[in-house]
N, C-alpha and C positions, 0 to 999 in steps of 0.2 A: 603516685603511679600505683594501683593497684595490681598491674599485671605483671605476671612473673613471681609476685608473692601471696597474693589473695587467689589469683587463677593464673592458669596457661591455656592459652589457647592451642587446641588440638588440631581443628581443621577449620577453614574458611572460606568461603567463596562469595562471588558477587555477580550478580545478573542482573542486567539492566541498573535498576535503581535499589535493588534489595541486596543488602550484607547479611550474610548468614555465617555465624560463627558457632562452634563447638568448643567449650571451656571446660574444664576439669579444675573444681574448687579444692583448694588446700585445706583439709580439715584440721589442719595442725596451727593454721595461722592465728596470731593473738588478738583478733577482733572475735574471735568464736569463745574466746575464756571469758570474755565480759558481757556477751550477748548471745546467750545465755550459758552459764558453765553447765549447768546439767543437760539442756536442751539446746545444742547451738543453732542458731537462727541468722541466716544472712541479712544483714541490716539493709532496710529498704534504700537508703543513701548510697550504699556500696553498689547494689542493683543499676542504679542510675549512673553511677560513675563507671561502671563497668560499659556501660553503653556509650557513654562519651568516650572512653578512650578507644573503644572499637572503632567509632565514628572518626573520630579525630586521626588515628591511624590510617584508615582509609582514605580521608581527604587531605591528607598530610600538612594538618594545620592544628595548632593547639584549640579545643573547644570547652565552654563551659555550658552549662546547662541553666537556662536562664528564663523559661515558661514550660509549666506544664498545663495543658489544654484540658487533659483527662489523664488522670494517675489511677491505676486500679492494682492493686495488690491481692491476688485471687488464691493466693496459698502462700505457705511458709517453706523456706528451702532450708532443709537440715544437712550440711554437708556429709552428714554420716549416712543418710539415707538417698540423698540426692547429689551426689558427687560431680555429675556431669549435667551440664545445662545446654540448651542449645538457645541462641540469641539471634533474632530476626530482626532486622532494621530496614524500614522503606523510608527512602529520601522522597517527601512528598513536594518540597520546593528547596531552592536553593538561591540565595540571593547573595549580595557582595559581603555582608558580615554575618548572616544567619543561614541555619539549615532547619528544616520543618523536619519531623520525622514522625514515622508511626512503628512502635516497637513491641515486641513481645519476647517474653523469655518463658520456655518451657522446661520441666522435667521429663523425664520419661513416660510418666504417666498424666501429667498436666500441665495447663497453661499456669504460670504462679505469677504474673505480672504484665500488665498492657499498659501501653502509654502512647500519647500524641504529645508532642512538646517542642521547644525549639531550642536549639544550641545558636551560642554566640562565638566569634573570635574576640 
């Protein structure tokens, strides 16, 4: 779990099938020491894990990322310059053991990540 260590949820809302969360990154988290020491960048796998954790909390079941139909990293997230992120998750389809979603992550100035994918229990 990265929640509470790498990031903290500041606010969260749910409207129909859309989950929106504003998160604060912990710029002092050890992940940034190795990725990369001089210019810290949020690893892409951590971005997907954050989405998984937010979705799991909302659905009250542990999920894991199983399929990415479309994954686009459109910008870098440096916790020193972009300490706050907006995460938007739209549930497209929910079946017994899977959830298909469309997501995006935004900084104050730009969209940095977009994805359509599937999470499974």
